[in-house]
C-alpha positions as CSV (number, residue, x, y, z in Angstrom):
1,X,0.0,0.0,0.0
2,X,1.1,3.6,-0.7
3,X,0.9,5.1,2.7
4,X,1.0,8.7,1.3
5,X,-2.5,8.0,-0.1
6,X,-3.9,6.4,3.1
7,X,-5.3,9.7,4.2
8,X,-7.9,9.2,1.4
9,X,-9.2,6.2,3.2
10,X,-9.8,8.0,6.5
11,X,-10.8,11.5,5.5
12,X,-13.5,12.1,2.7
13,X,-12.5,15.8,2.7
14,X,-9.1,15.1,1.1
15,X,-9.1,16.0,-2.6
16,X,-6.7,14.7,-5.3
17,X,-5.7,17.6,-7.6
18,X,-3.8,17.0,-10.9
19,X,-1.2,19.7,-11.7
20,X,1.5,20.5,-14.3
21,X,4.8,22.1,-13.9
22,X,4.8,23.2,-17.6
23,X,2.3,25.3,-19.7
24,X,2.1,22.7,-22.4
25,X,-1.3,21.0,-22.5
26,X,0.5,17.6,-23.1
27,X,2.8,18.2,-20.0
28,X,3.1,15.4,-17.5
29,X,0.5,15.6,-14.7
30,X,1.3,15.0,-11.1
31,X,-1.3,14.4,-8.4
32,X,-1.3,16.3,-5.1
33,X,-3.6,16.2,-2.1
34,X,-5.3,19.0,-0.4
35,X,-8.1,19.8,2.1
36,X,-8.7,23.2,0.4
37,X,-12.2,23.0,-1.2
38,X,-11.6,26.4,-3.0
39,X,-8.9,25.2,-5.3
40,X,-10.2,25.0,-8.9
41,X,-9.0,24.2,-12.4
42,X,-6.5,26.9,-13.7
43,X,-5.6,28.0,-10.2
44,X,-1.9,28.1,-9.3
45,X,-0.7,26.3,-6.2
46,X,2.5,26.0,-4.3
47,X,3.8,22.4,-4.0
48,X,6.9,20.8,-2.4
49,X,9.9,20.1,-4.7
50,X,13.5,19.1,-4.4
51,X,14.7,22.3,-6.1
52,X,15.0,26.0,-5.3
53,X,13.6,26.7,-1.9
54,X,12.0,23.3,-1.7
55,X,8.8,24.7,-3.1
56,X,7.5,25.7,-6.5
57,X,4.4,26.8,-8.3
58,X,2.2,24.5,-10.5
59,X,-1.0,25.0,-12.4
60,X,-4.1,23.0,-11.6
61,X,-5.4,21.2,-14.6
62,X,-8.0,19.0,-12.9
63,X,-9.6,18.6,-9.5
64,X,-11.1,15.7,-7.6
65,X,-9.3,13.1,-9.7
66,X,-9.4,9.4,-8.9
67,X,-6.5,8.1,-6.7
68,X,-4.7,4.9,-7.3
69,X,-4.2,3.6,-3.8
70,X,-1.8,1.0,-5.1
71,X,0.4,3.4,-6.9
72,X,4.0,3.4,-5.6
73,X,4.5,7.1,-6.4
74,X,4.4,9.2,-3.2
75,X,1.7,11.9,-3.2
76,X,2.7,15.2,-1.7
77,X,0.3,17.8,0.0
78,X,-0.3,21.1,-1.7
79,X,1.3,23.9,0.4
80,X,-1.3,26.5,-0.5
81,X,-3.0,28.3,-3.2
82,X,-1.5,31.4,-4.9
83,X,-3.8,34.3,-4.5
84,X,-3.3,36.3,-7.7
85,X,-6.2,38.8,-7.4
86,X,-4.2,41.4,-5.5
87,X,-1.2,41.0,-7.8
88,X,-3.4,41.4,-11.0
89,X,-5.1,44.5,-9.5
90,X,-1.7,46.0,-8.7
91,X,-0.5,45.3,-12.3
92,X,-3.6,47.0,-13.6
93,X,-3.1,50.0,-11.4
94,X,0.5,50.3,-12.6
95,X,-0.5,50.0,-16.2
96,X,-3.0,52.9,-15.6
97,X,-0.3,55.1,-13.9
98,X,2.2,54.4,-16.8
99,X,-0.4,55.4,-19.5
100,X,-1.0,58.6,-17.5
101,X,2.7,59.3,-17.3
102,X,3.2,58.6,-21.0
103,X,0.3,61.0,-21.8
104,X,1.8,63.7,-19.7
105,X,5.2,63.3,-21.3
106,X,3.7,63.5,-24.7
107,X,1.7,66.7,-23.9
108,X,4.8,68.2,-22.2
109,X,6.9,67.6,-25.3
110,X,4.2,69.0,-27.6
111,X,3.8,72.1,-25.4
112,X,7.5,72.7,-25.1
113,X,8.0,72.3,-28.9
114,X,5.1,74.5,-29.7
115,X,6.4,77.2,-27.3
116,X,9.8,77.1,-28.9
117,X,8.4,77.2,-32.4
118,X,6.2,80.2,-31.6
119,X,8.8,82.0,-29.6
120,X,11.1,81.8,-32.7
121,X,8.7,82.9,-35.4
122,X,5.5,83.9,-33.7
123,X,4.7,86.8,-36.0
124,X,5.2,84.8,-39.2
125,X,3.3,81.7,-37.9
126,X,0.4,83.8,-36.7
127,X,0.1,85.3,-40.1
128,X,-0.5,81.8,-41.6
129,X,-4.1,80.8,-41.7
130,X,-2.9,77.2,-41.1
131,X,-2.3,78.2,-37.5
132,X,-5.9,79.3,-37.2
133,X,-8.0,76.4,-38.4
134,X,-11.3,78.2,-37.4
135,X,-10.6,80.8,-40.0
136,X,-11.1,80.1,-43.8
137,X,-7.9,79.6,-45.7
138,X,-6.6,82.6,-47.6
139,X,-4.0,82.3,-50.2
140,X,-1.1,84.8,-49.6
141,X,0.8,85.8,-52.7
142,X,4.4,84.8,-52.6
143,X,5.7,88.3,-53.1
144,X,3.5,89.9,-50.6
145,X,5.0,90.3,-47.2
146,X,3.1,88.5,-44.5
147,X,1.2,90.6,-42.1
148,X,0.2,89.6,-38.6
149,X,-3.2,87.9,-38.2
150,X,-5.9,90.2,-37.0
151,X,-9.3,88.4,-36.3
152,X,-11.1,91.7,-36.8
153,X,-9.9,91.9,-40.4
154,X,-12.5,90.9,-43.0
155,X,-11.5,88.5,-45.7
């Protein structure tokens, strides 16, 4: 008998959960045991391992699977579920903050460039109808000197 599965004989609340270490759908499954009723398919859980800090994260691919009590493969307990809600909420907040910063940077660059352009050639630019899109376009003869824009002038 596999004594690591004996708990299934004495406690009906123990669940067998199939998990994978790899993202590939054909990845090898390993069965773990848990008393946590909230664990569902596609959750991430922490399980014991012989590497790193003696723990790693796996993905749940099936819950409440049948247990082979005669298997010689030892079955480990799940250490706990990984709660991703707070992490995902934090990532969304950071994305929103970054978009706000990018927008402010873009606006600042545009405002600085616009100020530099108008400081350099304000009189000439103001005389162009292109800079006043609410005013109908008026063709200016090439040889005529440009005069400053006056909104009171009639066209």
